[in-house]
N, C-alpha and C positions, 0 to 999 in steps of 0.2 A: 516563554522567555522569563516571565515573572517567577515561575516555580524554580527555575535554575538560579536566578539572581537572589532569591530569598532563602536559598540553601535547602530546599525541599528535595533536591535530587543529588545523588552521589555520582552522577554522570560527569565525566570530564568535559570541559568547555569545547574542545575540538570535536569530540564525538557528538555533543549536543548540536553544534553548528552544522556538522555534516548531515546528521539525521534530519534535522529541521529543514535544511536546504533540499535534500533529496525528496523529502515528503511534500514539499511545496511545488516542485518542478512540474509534475504531471498536470495538476490543476491549473497552474499558471499558463502552461502551454495550451491546454484545451480552451480556456477562456479567451486567451489572446487570439487563437486561431478562429474561434467562433466570432469574436468581435470584429476581426479584420474582414472576414467573409460577409458578415451581416452589414457592415458599413459599405462594402463594395456592392451590395445587392445580390450576392450569390447565396441565396437562401437554401439552395439544394445542398451546398457544402456544409451549411450550419446543421441541417438535418442529418447529413451523413456522419459528421463528427459526433453528434448527439447519439446516433444509433450505435456507433462503434463504442463509445464510452458506456452506453447502457449494456451492450453485449458483454463488455469486459466486467462491469460492476455486478451484474446479476448473479453469476456463479460465485463471485467472492462473497456477496451478501448471503446467498443460500447456504454456503459451506462455512460461514464465519464461526459458528460454534466449534466445529471440528478443527479449524485452523487455530483458534485461540486455545483450545484444549491441547493441541499438539505442541504449541509454543510454550505453554505454561506447565506442561507435565515435567516433573523433575527428572524422570528417567524414561525417556521414550526409546523403545527398541528400534533398531534400524529395520527398514523394510527388507533389506537383503538378508539380515539375520533371521527374521521371522519366516522368510521363504525357505531358508536352508536349515531350519530347526536348530540353530545355534543359540546358546544361552548368552544373553547380553547382560553384563553387570555394570 
């Protein structure tokens, strides 16, 4: 939030708020779910949620370099164009 307020970002306020909110929702949900189940003594649900989050996070961590390169590349060809030998400009 400080980077937006200090003018270090050219992102519009509504987009910043939307992205920030969407980025926080999964972690907030996971921690709330685990906390509620831990408080109720349902530790098997805590382990289940932790296992699901770990299974989702490991592939993302493993392929992070490829995903970042794909996002940051200025001209990334379409998968469909590469398969059909079309030139993408």
